[in-house]
C-alpha positions in Angstrom: 50.8 86.1 -62.0 54.6 86.5 -62.0 56.1 89.3 -64.1 58.5 88.8 -67.0 61.7 89.4 -64.8 60.7 86.8 -62.3 60.0 84.3 -65.2 63.5 84.9 -66.7 65.2 84.5 -63.4 63.5 81.2 -62.7 64.3 80.0 -66.2 68.0 80.8 -65.7 68.2 78.9 -62.5 66.5 75.9 -63.9 68.9 75.8 -66.9 72.2 75.9 -64.7 74.9 73.3 -65.5 74.5 70.2 -63.4 78.3 70.2 -62.7 77.9 73.3 -60.7 74.7 72.7 -58.7 73.2 69.2 -58.7 69.5 68.9 -59.0 69.0 67.2 -55.7 71.4 69.6 -53.9 72.9 66.7 -51.9 76.5 67.4 -52.6 79.0 69.8 -54.2 81.2 68.6 -57.1 85.0 68.4 -56.5 85.9 71.7 -58.2 83.6 73.7 -56.0 84.9 72.0 -52.9 88.4 72.9 -53.7 87.5 76.5 -54.3 85.7 76.7 -51.0 88.6 75.2 -49.1 91.0 77.7 -50.6 88.8 80.6 -49.7 88.3 79.4 -46.1 92.1 79.0 -45.7 92.8 82.5 -47.1 90.2 84.0 -44.7 91.7 82.2 -41.7 95.2 83.4 -42.6 94.1 87.0 -42.9 92.3 86.9 -39.5 95.4 85.4 -37.8 97.6 88.0 -39.3 95.4 90.8 -38.2 95.3 89.6 -34.6 99.1 89.2 -34.5 99.6 92.7 -35.8 97.2 94.2 -33.2 98.9 92.3 -30.3 102.4 93.4 -31.5 101.4 97.1 -31.9 99.8 97.1 -28.4 102.9 95.6 -26.8 105.2 98.1 -28.6 103.1 101.1 -27.6 102.9 99.9 -24.0 106.7 99.3 -23.9 107.4 102.8 -25.3 105.1 104.4 -22.7 106.8 102.6 -19.8 110.3 103.3 -21.1 109.9 107.0 -21.9 106.7 108.7 -20.5 107.7 112.2 -21.5 107.4 111.2 -25.2 103.7 110.8 -24.8 103.5 114.6 -24.3 105.4 117.4 -25.8 106.9 118.3 -22.5 109.9 120.4 -21.4 113.2 118.6 -22.2 114.3 116.3 -19.4 111.1 116.8 -17.3 108.4 114.2 -16.7 105.1 115.6 -15.5 103.8 114.5 -12.1 100.2 113.7 -11.2 99.9 117.1 -9.6 101.1 119.0 -12.6 98.6 117.8 -15.1 95.1 116.2 -14.9 95.4 114.1 -18.1 97.4 113.7 -21.3 94.6 115.2 -23.5 94.7 118.5 -21.7 98.3 119.1 -22.7 97.8 117.9 -26.3 95.0 120.3 -27.0 95.3 123.2 -24.5 98.7 123.2 -22.9 100.2 121.6 -19.8 97.9 122.6 -16.9 99.5 123.4 -13.5 96.5 123.5 -11.1 96.1 125.0 -7.7 99.4 126.9 -7.5 99.7 129.3 -4.5 100.6 132.9 -5.0 102.2 133.8 -1.7 105.8 133.4 -0.4 105.5 133.7 3.3 101.8 133.3 4.3 101.1 137.0 3.8 99.8 139.1 0.9 101.6 142.5 0.9 99.2 145.4 1.5 100.5 147.9 -1.2 97.9 150.5 -0.1 99.5 151.1 3.3 101.7 154.1 3.9 105.0 153.6 2.0 103.4 151.0 -0.2 103.5 151.1 -4.0 99.8 152.2 -4.3 99.5 154.4 -1.2 97.4 157.5 -1.7 97.3 160.1 1.0 93.7 161.1 0.3 92.7 157.4 0.6 94.5 157.0 3.9 96.0 153.7 5.1 93.8 150.8 4.0 93.7 148.0 6.7 95.6 150.1 9.2 98.9 149.4 7.4 98.8 145.6 8.0 99.6 143.0 5.4 96.9 140.5 4.6 96.8 137.0 6.0 97.0 134.2 3.4 93.9 132.1 2.9 92.9 129.0 1.0 91.6 131.0 -2.0 95.1 132.4 -2.9 95.6 129.9 -5.7 95.7 129.9 -9.5 95.8 127.6 -12.5 98.5 128.0 -15.2 98.3 126.7 -18.7 101.6 126.5 -20.8 101.2 125.5 -24.5 103.9 123.9 -26.5 104.2 127.0 -28.7 105.3 129.0 -25.7 107.8 126.3 -24.6 109.4 126.4 -28.0 110.1 130.1 -27.7 111.2 130.6 -24.1 113.7 133.3 -25.0 111.3 135.3 -27.1 108.3 137.4 -26.4 105.6 135.4 -24.7 102.1 136.6 -24.0 100.1 135.7 -20.8 96.4 136.1 -20.4 95.1 136.3 -16.8 91.4 135.7 -16.4 89.4 137.0 -13.4 86.1 135.3 -12.5 82.8 137.1 -11.7 80.2 136.4 -9.0 79.1 139.8 -7.6 82.4 140.0 -5.6 80.9 137.4 -3.2 80.8 134.2 -5.3 82.8 132.2 -7.9 86.1 130.5 -8.3 89.0 130.3 -10.8 87.2 127.4 -12.4 84.6 129.7 -13.9 87.2 131.1 -16.4 88.7 127.7 -17.2 87.1 127.6 -20.6 88.8 130.9 -21.5 92.2 129.5 -20.5 91.7 126.5 -22.7 90.6 128.6 -25.6 93.5 130.9 -25.7 96.3 128.5 -24.6 95.1 126.5 -27.6 96.1 129.5 -29.7 99.6 129.4 -28.2 99.3 131.9 -25.4 100.1 131.2 -21.7 96.9 131.4 -19.8 96.0 131.6 -16.1 93.0 132.1 -13.8 92.9 132.8 -10.1 90.6 132.7 -7.1 90.6 135.6 -4.7 89.2 136.6 -1.3 85.5 137.3 -1.5 83.8 140.3 0.2 81.7 138.0 2.3 84.8 136.0 3.4 85.1 135.1 7.1 88.8 136.1 7.0 89.7 139.3 8.8 91.3 142.3 7.2 89.8 142.1 3.8 88.3 144.6 1.3 88.1 145.5 -2.4 91.8 146.6 -2.3 92.9 143.3 -1.0 91.5 141.8 -4.2 93.8 144.0 -6.2 96.8 143.1 -4.0 96.0 139.4 -4.6 96.0 140.0 -8.3 99.4 141.6 -8.0 100.7 138.6 -5.9 99.4 136.2 -8.5 101.1 138.0 -11.3 104.3 138.0 -9.3 104.0 134.2 -8.8 103.3 133.6 -12.4 106.4 135.5 -13.5 108.5 133.7 -10.9 107.3 130.3 -12.0 107.8 131.0 -15.7 111.3 132.3 -15.1 112.1 129.2 -13.1 110.9 127.1 -16.0 113.4 128.9 -18.3 111.3 131.8 -19.8 112.8 135.2 -20.3 111.2 137.3 -17.6 111.9 140.6 -19.4 110.1 139.4 -22.5 106.8 138.5 -20.8 103.8 140.6 -21.6 100.4 140.5 -20.0 96.7 140.9 -20.8 94.0 140.8 -18.0 90.4 139.8 -18.8 87.4 139.4 -16.7 83.7 138.7 -16.6 81.1 140.8 -14.6 82.6 141.7 -11.1 85.9 140.1 -12.4 85.8 142.6 -15.3 85.3 145.4 -12.7 88.5 144.3 -10.9 90.2 144.2 -14.3 89.2 147.7 -15.1 90.1 149.0 -11.6 93.5 147.3 -11.7 94.3 149.0 -15.0 93.3 152.4 -13.7 94.6 152.3 -10.1 97.7 150.2 -9.7 100.8 152.3 -10.1 103.3 149.7 -11.0 102.7 146.6 -13.1 104.7 143.4 -12.3 104.5 142.5 -16.0 103.7 145.2 -18.6 99.9 145.1 -19.3 99.2 145.5 -23.0 95.4 145.7 -22.9 92.4 144.5 -21.0 89.2 142.6 -21.8 85.9 143.7 -20.2 82.9 141.4 -20.4 79.9 143.3 -18.9 81.9 144.8 -16.0 80.5 147.3 -13.5 82.4 150.5 -13.2 81.5 151.9 -9.8 79.2 152.2 -6.8 76.6 154.8 -7.7 72.9 154.3 -8.5 73.4 156.0 -11.9 75.6 153.1 -13.0 72.8 150.6 -12.3 69.8 151.4 -14.5 67.4 148.7 -15.7 64.9 148.8 -18.6 61.3 149.4 -17.6 59.9 147.9 -20.9 60.6 144.8 -23.0 62.2 147.1 -25.7 65.9 147.7 -25.5 67.5 151.1 -26.0 68.9 151.7 -29.5 71.9 153.6 -28.1 73.7 153.1 -24.8 76.9 155.0 -25.8 76.0 158.5 -24.7 75.4 159.8 -21.2 72.9 162.4 -22.5 70.8 159.6 -24.0 70.9 157.6 -20.8 69.9 160.6 -18.7 67.0 161.4 -21.1 65.8 157.8 -21.0 65.8 158.0 -17.2 63.7 161.2 -17.3 61.3 159.6 -19.7 60.9 156.5 -17.6 62.4 154.1 -20.1 64.9 153.0 -17.5 65.0 153.2 -13.7 67.6 152.8 -11.0 68.1 149.1 -10.0 69.6 149.6 -6.5 68.1 152.1 -4.0 70.3 154.3 -1.8 70.4 152.0 1.2 71.6 149.2 -1.1 74.3 151.4 -2.6 75.6 152.3 0.9 75.5 148.6 1.9 77.6 147.7 -1.1 80.1 150.4 -0.4 80.4 149.3 3.2 80.9 145.7 2.0 83.7 147.0 -0.3 85.4 148.4 2.8 85.1 145.2 4.8 81.9 146.2 6.7 83.7 149.0 8.5 80.5 150.8 9.4 77.7 149.4 11.6 73.9 149.6 11.0 73.6 152.8 13.0 76.4 154.4 10.9 74.6 153.5 7.7 71.2 154.9 9.0 72.9 158.2 9.8 74.0 158.5 6.2 70.4 158.5 5.0 67.6 161.1 5.0 64.1 160.0 6.1 63.1 159.7 2.5 65.9 157.1 2.0 68.2 159.4 -0.1 71.9 159.8 0.8 72.9 162.6 3.2 76.1 163.7 1.5 76.8 166.1 4.4 77.0 163.4 7.0 80.6 163.1 8.4 80.7 159.3 8.3 79.4 159.3 4.7 82.2 161.7 3.7 84.7 159.4 5.5 83.3 156.4 3.6 83.2 158.1 0.2 86.7 159.4 0.4 87.9 155.8 0.4 85.3 153.8 -1.5 85.5 156.3 -4.4 88.8 154.6 -5.3 86.8 151.5 -6.3 85.0 153.4 -9.0 87.0 153.9 -12.2 85.1 157.1 -13.0 86.3 158.7 -9.8 90.1 158.1 -10.1 93.0 159.1 -12.3 93.7 156.8 -15.2 97.4 156.1 -14.6 98.2 154.0 -17.7 95.5 154.6 -20.3 95.5 150.9 -21.1 93.7 149.9 -24.3 90.4 148.2 -23.5 88.0 145.9 -25.3 84.4 146.0 -23.9 81.3 144.0 -24.6 77.8 144.8 -23.1 74.2 143.8 -23.6 71.3 146.1 -24.1 69.0 144.0 -21.9 71.5 143.4 -19.1 69.4 142.9 -15.9 72.4 142.8 -13.5 74.8 145.6 -14.4 72.2 147.6 -16.4 72.3 149.6 -19.6 74.0 152.8 -18.5 77.5 151.5 -17.5 79.1 151.8 -20.9 78.1 155.4 -21.5 79.9 156.6 -18.3 82.9 154.4 -19.0 83.2 155.8 -22.5 82.8 159.4 -21.1 85.7 158.7 -18.7 87.8 157.0 -21.4 87.3 159.9 -23.8 88.3 162.4 -21.1 91.5 160.4 -20.2 92.4 159.5 -23.7 92.1 155.7 -23.1 91.6 153.7 -26.4 88.3 151.9 -26.1 86.8 149.3 -28.4 83.0 148.8 -27.8 80.9 145.8 -28.9 77.2 145.9 -28.2 74.5 143.3 -28.5 71.2 145.1 -28.2 69.0 142.2 -26.9 71.5 140.2 -24.9 71.4 140.0 -21.1 74.2 139.8 -18.5 75.1 136.2 -19.3 76.0 137.1 -22.9 79.1 134.8 -22.8 76.4 132.2 -23.4 74.4 134.1 -26.0 70.7 133.4 -26.6 70.3 135.4 -29.9 71.9 135.2 -33.3 73.2 138.8 -32.9 74.7 137.8 -29.5 76.5 134.9 -31.1 77.9 137.2 -33.8 79.0 139.7 -31.2 80.8 137.1 -29.0 82.6 135.9 -32.2 83.4 139.5 -33.0 84.9 140.0 -29.5 87.0 136.9 -29.8 88.2 137.9 -33.3 89.1 141.4 -32.0 90.9 139.9 -29.0 93.1 137.8 -31.4 93.9 140.8 -33.4 95.0 142.7 -30.3 97.1 139.7 -29.1 99.0 139.5 -32.4 99.4 143.3 -32.4 100.6 143.9 -28.8 102.6 140.7 -28.3 104.4 141.2 -31.7 104.3 137.6 -32.6 
């Protein structure tokens, strides 16, 4: 049985005026027809007007784009970007105009600054590479991002952030740090990232010191390019940041290079190794992480108690050192540096020869020439660099008087730039916030 509401509805319909809806439904009365015709006419007029507006707007936008392409981007006055200079319009709108694959050599050579008479020559190191300059190769390229904010203040202080990729010194490209360039150029800072010769490169005359020379060559090229674009060269300031082995190069550069092409204000170290000694590569032996990785005494105690153990045995350390020197020593030489129990024979003549040079690739073994402020972030469960690195880095910084900011995520691993824990996410955010504070402080914006 129908409820009361249904009954009332039906009653209302049945009692409608016949002039509005005829009982047989065969036709509409004249007033209704007139109203329907007017409504239909109005709808058609609105649709026609909307289509006309869309077509006119589209033609106008297309015409403006063809007449004046540079207006679609906030570009340098009088310059229209070419295809090689930018990948797409959106890149510039959000991150800055990207200049990809720029080369950082002038004459097909990279100057060897560690040769006798070079800027970074050290008599106790000897002449790296027999005094030769390095041959250019296809990895001597960089990407440069220039945001509109920097273009608007060419004659004022401008900050540059150069990012160095990781990959165990044997892998990776500049593209690995592309996300960092986009992030910080979006904040108004000029950003760049470079590729460099890898230790397993087929090119001759290469070593860890060539990497440092390539960084110098890249910085020179960046400065030259910016000056050419109208920036005040004497007002440029630099920050270098890196991840993993790229962070090691960042640290090493700030300690070892005697003369900076652009004044370096501070550096950013994401889980960077600090040297080539087994004590710097200790891994956890349990699922629990160490509550404190800031003190060398605590690390040494944890090693004695078996909570951590060396990751790389002595032969592996020697192999890595040899790789850093461009595989200068053969297999027989490496064997002579080891005792039968596979520990290093520090009295071996060839080992002493090796160590006297390779020690300059360890920040703990060399003089800190600049005491550059440093931001560090490490993970307590790092399975690649280990848990002892920061303690020795801090010990060195305290001795030298280097300002050091330390951020520690207890349960994060080596890939902490992609955190897997809530604490890791917070610490990555903290690192970014601290970096922004440093940028504002040291660039004096």
